[in-house]
C-alpha positions in Angstrom: -2.9 -14.0 -30.2 -5.9 -13.1 -28.1 -6.6 -14.8 -24.8 -8.6 -14.2 -21.6 -7.9 -14.3 -17.9 -10.0 -17.0 -16.4 -13.4 -15.8 -15.3 -13.7 -13.0 -17.9 -17.3 -12.7 -19.1 -17.9 -11.5 -22.7 -21.6 -12.5 -22.8 -22.7 -8.9 -23.4 -19.8 -7.9 -25.8 -20.9 -5.4 -28.4 -19.7 -5.7 -32.0 -17.7 -2.5 -31.7 -15.6 -4.0 -28.9 -15.0 -7.2 -30.8 -13.6 -5.0 -33.6 -11.5 -3.1 -31.2 -10.1 -6.3 -29.8 -9.0 -7.4 -33.2 -7.3 -4.1 -33.9 -5.6 -4.1 -30.5 -4.3 -7.7 -31.1 -2.4 -6.3 -34.1 -1.1 -3.4 -32.1 0.1 -5.7 -29.3 1.6 -8.0 -31.9 3.7 -5.0 -33.2 5.3 -5.1 -29.7 5.7 -8.9 -29.6 3.1 -9.3 -27.0 -0.1 -11.3 -26.7 -3.4 -9.5 -26.1 -4.9 -10.7 -22.9 -8.4 -9.5 -21.9 -8.6 -9.1 -18.1 -12.1 -7.8 -17.6 -15.4 -7.8 -19.5 -18.8 -7.3 -17.9 -17.9 -9.2 -14.7 -16.4 -7.7 -11.6 -16.8 -4.4 -9.9 -16.5 -1.2 -11.9 -17.6 2.4 -11.4 -21.3 3.2 -11.4 -22.5 3.6 -15.0 -19.5 1.8 -16.4 -19.7 0.7 -20.0 -18.3 -2.7 -18.8 -21.8 -3.6 -17.7 -23.3 -3.1 -21.2 -20.5 -4.8 -23.1 -19.0 -1.6 -24.4 -15.7 -1.7 -22.4 -12.9 -4.1 -21.9 -9.6 -4.1 -19.9 -6.4 -5.5 -21.3 -3.2 -6.6 -19.6 -0.2 -4.3 -19.8 2.3 -6.0 -17.5 3.4 -8.2 -20.4 4.5 -5.1 -22.4 8.0 -4.0 -21.8 7.8 -0.8 -19.7 9.7 1.3 -22.2 7.4 0.3 -25.0 4.1 0.9 -23.1 3.8 4.6 -23.9 4.3 3.8 -27.6 1.8 1.0 -27.5 -0.7 3.2 -25.8 -0.3 6.0 -28.4 -0.6 3.4 -31.3 -3.7 1.9 -29.7 -5.4 5.3 -29.5 -4.5 6.2 -33.1 -5.6 2.8 -34.4 -9.0 2.8 -32.7 -9.8 6.4 -33.5 -12.0 9.0 -31.8 -15.0 6.8 -31.1 -13.0 4.8 -28.5 -11.7 6.0 -25.2 -8.3 4.4 -24.5 -7.1 5.0 -20.9 -3.8 3.7 -19.4 -4.8 2.8 -15.8 -2.2 2.6 -13.1 -3.7 0.6 -10.3 -3.8 -2.2 -11.2 -1.9 -1.4 -14.4 -4.1 -2.1 -17.5 -5.4 -0.6 -20.7 -9.1 0.3 -20.5 -10.9 0.6 -23.8 -14.5 1.7 -24.3 -16.7 2.5 -27.2 -18.0 6.0 -26.5 -18.8 7.8 -29.7 -20.3 10.9 -28.1 
């Protein structure tokens, strides 16, 4: 299941990120977790962030059992392939995914 934190703005979402979200939903399901989008193009991100052009999303990780998180992270990277950057952020904890084919 895919859900969103209240206030998430997906108005600029690019097709590649919609595809990535579907793939990540399957990965999260493998760990018996729902995929929750916590940030789209709203909020404050670093200058030049791909969030602002609909090419990056953040996903909740606190619903993933801590011992399973490294495995989910590796599976997400493998499932999305080299055109996506997948970063496990620590503060606040979340999975950052961006479409960056270069």
